[in-house]
N, C-alpha and C positions, 0 to 999 in steps of 0.2 A: 120305606113305606111308613107313613105316619098314621097312627090310629087316633081318631078324635072321638072322645066319649062325651055324649051329651049328658046333661044333668039327669034326665029321665032314665037313661041307660044305667048310669051309676047308681041311682036310687033302686032300680029293679035288681041290680046285682047285689047291692047291700042287703035288701030285703030277702033275697034268695039265700045268701050266705048265713044271715042271722036265723032264718027259718030252718036251715039244715042243722045248724048248731043246736038250736032248740029241740029239734027232733031227736038228736043224738043223746041229749041229757034227759029228755022226758021219760025215758024208760027207767031211769033211776038206778040202773045197775052200774057198779064201779068196775073199772078195769083192774088188773092185778097190781099195777104199780100204785094206784090210788088206794086200793084195799090194803096193801102192805103198809103204806105210810099211816093210814088210819088205824090199823091194828097196833102198830108200834106206839102211836100216840095214846091209844087206850091203855096199853100196857104201861107206858111211862106214867100216866096219870094215876093208875091204881097203885103202882109201886111207890110213887111219891106220897100218895095218901097213907099207905100202910107203913112205909119204912122211912119216910122223910128224905128220900134221895131218888135221883133219876139215874138208872144204870146205863152203862154203855153195853149194848147187846153184842156180846162176843160171838155168838153163834146163833143163827136163826134158820128156821125151816122155811121152805118156800110157802108162799100163801097158796091155798087151794080151796076148792069148793067141795064141801062134804054135806050131804043131806040138804042141798039147796041153800047153804050158807057158807060164808067165808070162814076159814080156819087158819090161824097162824100160831106158831109157838116159837119161843126163843129162850136162850140161856143167858145169864149174866153172872160172871164170876166162875171160879173153878175151885173145887174142894169144899171145905166147910163153909157154909153160908151161900152156896150157889142158889140163885133164883131161877125157877123154871116157870114160865108164864105161858098160858094158853088163852087165846082170844078168839071168840066166835061172834059173828054178827050177820045180819041179813045182807043180801046182795046189794041193797041200797045204802048200807052203812048204819042202819038202825038196829036197835035191840041188842047192843053189845053185852057180852058176858066175858068177864075177865077172871081167870083163876090164877092166883099166884101161889106158888109153893116154895118154901124155903127148905132147901135140901141140906141136911146136917150130916151127911156122910163123911166119915173120917177114914182115910186110908191107913194111917198109923194108929194102932190101938195098943 
């Protein structure tokens, strides 16, 4: 069975698909994968600004929604000089707040 698509049918299908994609993004809310990537990008930028380096995040918490905003935290390094970063931002990715803490705990004293 051969299906023949007319130009008009193809255009209607294209408009419908583009319209559905537009509706999905008009809400402005990020999914958890996009939010995690954005949070790590915010963290990298702030650590680069403060310390002149971009860390490899060794351990990271799952991204989650707290008080109607995304919240992510992660560690880079172990022992003396560990960075702990907490990132929060609105569901649409705006209004980011990045807190970087340098942990100077030493096990051997």
